[in-house]
C-alpha positions as CSV (number, residue, x, y, z in Angstrom):
1,M,-0.6,-13.7,19.6
2,S,-0.6,-10.9,21.7
3,D,-0.4,-7.5,20.3
4,K,1.5,-4.4,21.1
5,I,0.1,-0.9,19.7
6,I,3.2,0.9,17.9
7,V,1.2,3.6,16.2
8,D,-2.1,5.2,17.2
9,G,-4.7,6.8,15.0
10,Q,-3.3,10.1,15.5
11,T,0.0,9.3,14.3
12,M,-1.2,7.4,11.4
13,K,-3.3,10.6,10.5
14,R,0.0,12.5,10.6
15,T,1.9,10.2,8.7
16,L,-0.4,9.8,6.1
17,A,-0.3,13.8,5.8
18,R,3.6,13.5,5.6
19,L,3.4,11.1,2.8
20,A,1.0,13.3,0.9
21,H,3.6,16.1,1.1
22,E,6.3,13.7,-0.1
23,I,4.5,12.7,-3.1
24,I,3.7,16.2,-4.1
25,E,7.1,17.2,-3.6
26,R,8.7,14.5,-5.7
27,N,5.9,15.1,-8.4
28,P,6.1,18.9,-9.0
29,D,4.8,19.3,-12.4
30,A,2.2,16.6,-12.0
31,K,-1.4,18.0,-12.6
32,E,-2.9,14.8,-11.8
33,L,-1.8,11.4,-10.2
34,Y,-3.3,8.0,-10.4
35,L,-3.4,6.2,-6.9
36,I,-4.0,2.6,-7.1
37,G,-4.7,0.8,-3.7
38,I,-3.9,-2.9,-3.5
39,K,-6.7,-4.8,-2.0
40,R,-7.7,-4.5,0.8
41,R,-6.1,-1.8,3.3
42,G,-4.1,-0.3,0.6
43,V,-7.4,0.9,-1.0
44,T,-8.3,2.7,2.3
45,I,-5.0,4.2,2.7
46,S,-5.0,5.4,-0.9
47,R,-8.3,7.2,-0.4
48,E,-6.5,9.0,2.8
49,L,-3.6,9.9,0.6
50,S,-6.0,11.4,-2.2
51,E,-7.9,13.3,0.0
52,N,-4.7,15.0,1.4
53,I,-3.0,15.5,-1.8
54,E,-6.0,17.2,-2.9
55,S,-6.3,19.3,0.2
56,F,-2.5,20.0,0.2
57,S,-2.2,21.0,-3.7
58,D,-3.7,21.6,-6.9
59,I,-3.2,18.1,-8.1
60,K,-6.3,16.0,-9.1
61,T,-6.1,12.3,-8.2
62,Y,-7.9,9.4,-9.6
63,L,-8.6,6.3,-7.5
64,G,-8.3,2.6,-8.5
65,E,-8.6,-0.7,-6.8
66,L,-6.2,-3.4,-7.5
67,D,-6.6,-7.1,-6.6
68,I,-3.3,-9.1,-7.2
69,T,-4.6,-12.7,-6.3
70,F,-3.9,-14.3,-9.7
71,Y,-0.4,-12.2,-10.1
72,R,0.7,-13.8,-7.0
73,D,3.8,-16.1,-7.5
74,D,3.0,-18.2,-4.2
75,L,-0.7,-18.7,-5.4
76,T,-0.6,-22.5,-5.5
77,E,1.0,-22.6,-2.0
78,K,-1.0,-20.0,-0.3
79,Y,-4.4,-20.1,-1.9
80,T,-6.1,-23.4,-2.8
81,N,-9.1,-21.4,-3.4
82,P,-8.3,-17.9,-3.9
83,H,-10.8,-15.4,-3.2
84,L,-11.0,-12.7,-5.9
85,H,-12.0,-9.3,-5.2
86,D,-12.4,-7.4,-8.1
87,S,-9.9,-4.9,-9.3
88,K,-11.6,-1.5,-10.3
89,I,-9.4,0.9,-12.4
90,D,-11.9,3.1,-14.4
91,F,-8.9,5.1,-16.0
92,D,-6.4,4.7,-18.7
93,I,-2.7,4.1,-17.0
94,N,-0.9,4.7,-20.3
95,E,1.5,7.5,-19.8
96,K,0.2,8.4,-16.3
97,I,2.3,8.5,-13.1
98,V,0.7,5.8,-11.0
99,I,1.2,5.4,-7.6
100,L,0.7,1.8,-6.1
101,V,-0.5,1.9,-2.4
102,D,-0.1,-0.9,0.1
103,D,-0.4,-1.2,3.9
104,V,2.9,-3.2,4.6
105,L,6.0,-4.0,2.6
106,Y,7.8,-7.2,3.7
107,T,9.2,-9.7,0.8
108,G,8.3,-7.6,-2.1
109,R,6.3,-10.1,-3.5
110,T,3.2,-8.6,-3.4
111,A,4.7,-5.1,-5.0
112,R,6.1,-7.5,-7.8
113,A,2.7,-8.9,-8.4
114,A,1.0,-5.6,-8.2
115,I,3.5,-4.3,-10.8
116,D,2.7,-7.3,-13.0
117,A,-1.0,-6.7,-12.9
118,I,-0.5,-2.7,-13.7
119,M,1.7,-3.5,-16.9
120,S,-1.0,-6.0,-17.9
121,L,-3.4,-3.0,-18.1
122,G,-0.9,-0.7,-20.1
123,R,2.5,1.4,-19.9
124,P,2.4,4.2,-17.3
125,R,5.0,6.9,-17.6
126,A,6.2,5.8,-14.0
127,I,5.2,3.8,-11.1
128,Q,5.7,4.8,-7.7
129,F,5.1,3.0,-4.4
130,A,3.8,4.2,-1.3
131,V,3.4,1.7,2.1
132,M,2.5,2.6,5.5
133,V,4.9,0.1,6.9
134,D,8.1,-1.1,5.8
135,R,9.1,-4.1,7.9
136,G,12.3,-5.5,6.1
137,H,12.8,-8.9,4.9
138,R,12.9,-8.2,1.3
139,E,13.4,-11.4,-1.0
140,L,13.1,-9.3,-4.1
141,P,14.8,-6.3,-5.1
142,I,11.9,-3.9,-4.2
143,S,11.7,-0.6,-2.3
144,A,9.0,1.8,-1.6
145,N,9.4,5.5,-3.0
146,Y,7.3,6.7,0.0
147,V,7.4,4.8,3.7
148,G,5.2,5.9,6.3
149,K,7.1,4.0,9.1
150,N,10.2,1.8,8.9
151,I,9.4,-0.8,11.6
152,P,12.3,-3.4,11.6
153,T,11.0,-6.9,12.6
154,S,12.0,-10.6,13.2
155,K,10.6,-13.1,10.9
156,D,8.6,-14.2,14.0
157,E,6.8,-11.1,14.2
158,F,3.7,-9.8,12.4
159,I,2.7,-6.2,11.5
160,S,-1.1,-5.4,11.2
161,V,-2.0,-2.1,10.0
162,R,-5.6,-1.6,11.2
163,V,-8.0,0.6,9.6
164,E,-11.4,1.8,10.7
165,E,-13.4,0.5,7.5
166,F,-12.2,-3.0,8.2
167,D,-11.0,-3.2,11.8
168,G,-12.8,-0.5,13.4
169,V,-9.8,1.4,14.5
170,N,-6.7,3.2,13.0
171,E,-3.5,1.8,14.5
172,I,-0.5,-0.4,13.7
173,A,-0.1,-3.2,15.9
174,I,3.1,-5.7,16.3
175,S,2.5,-9.2,17.2
176,N,4.8,-12.3,17.9
177,L,3.7,-15.2,16.2
178,K,5.7,-17.5,18.6
179,D,3.2,-16.4,21.5
180,G,0.9,-19.0,20.3
181,N,-2.2,-16.9,22.1
């Protein structure tokens, strides 16, 4: 699989700053926001958004981490032995504005699983959804409130949002699955 870098680290940084401004503008009366990153890369992205929101406004942010493994509707197909990453949500979500954060929006199934997981914890006032990349090909009626980059793809392509924490670099790459490399 050969990669083509389509977004570099500096562009990612600017994109995350823009997303933070969009979140602030959409929530003008908010004193606090609750960002919950979907494991794994959504957690890293949510941290950066949180730092930006607090830097650009007077809004206090709280961070959580969500593992959606057992909420997936493709669990039996995709995971014969699912590996659980613990969710870490150390705050009450009832009547709060919750912003789910993920790296890539594709079919919508991950977002749906995340919403199910959140609703099992309580009843937020609102759930908003922020993603670094929307690549299209929705199978469920789900859309993001905040999109870093719209990158239309074919189903033979794969988008990788790479973050320093896991990949040693911040960038977004596209690969063709048919290349076979």
